[in-house]
C-alpha positions, 0 to 999 in steps of 0.5 A: 539720103538720111531716109535711105540710111534709116531704111537700111538700118531698119532693114538690117535690124529686121534681118538680124531679128529674123535670123535670130528668130530662125536660129532659135526656132531651129534650135527648139525644133531640134531639141523637140525632135531629140526629146521625142525620139528619146521618149519614143525609144523608151516607150518602145523599150517598155513595150518590148519588156512588158508585152511578154510578161502581160501575155503570159499573165493573161494566159495564166488568168484565163486558165485559172481553175482548179489544178490547171496551172503547173510548173515543170522542168523539161530538159532543164528548162522551166515550163509553165503548163496550163490545162484547158478543157475542150469539147466538140459537137461530136462528144469528144472532150478532153484537155489541151495542154499549153506549154509556155517556156523560153527557148533559143532566146524566144518566149515559145508556146506549144499546144498538145492534146491529152491523148499525146503521151510524148513530151513536147519538143521545145524547139518546135514551139511557136516563137512569140516574143524575143526574151533573154530569160524566163522563170516560174516559181510558186511563192505560196500555194496560190501565188505564182511568180513569173519572171521574164528578163528580170521583170517579175509579176505575182499572180494570185490564182483564186481557184487554187484554194489550198491545193499544193502547188505542182512542180515536176521534173519531166525528162 
């Protein structure tokens, strides 16, 4: 009986230790899952904030050649206009204009050829990223400030040299 009683106590203590271990394991897993969810949400938020800014930055850097970056205003909306040369095998050549702007809560992009005299209709641009606001500003003759959703980046346009920045108001 004494041996039986001793086994019962050992079993009870083992079960209590196992239960405590299982509770702590569950607590650690729940805490880890909560931390992982918070880190994932923060990473997604940063990705969403940075991607439009990095997209525009890469577009500007790709177009960095003399007088190929302009700031304009169309219908009271700041527009970044990038000019890129084009040519084909048939001898046709000219300029492609890339309009980048915020409209209806989206970063939009619109392409036009140099033979198109009309201003772009902002509503028909391709919506790329959801954004709240966007602004462009020449800080110096070759330093462009791009602000999207209160996040800013400065881009030094090496090809501008000492050319004065172009800011236009287009009706």
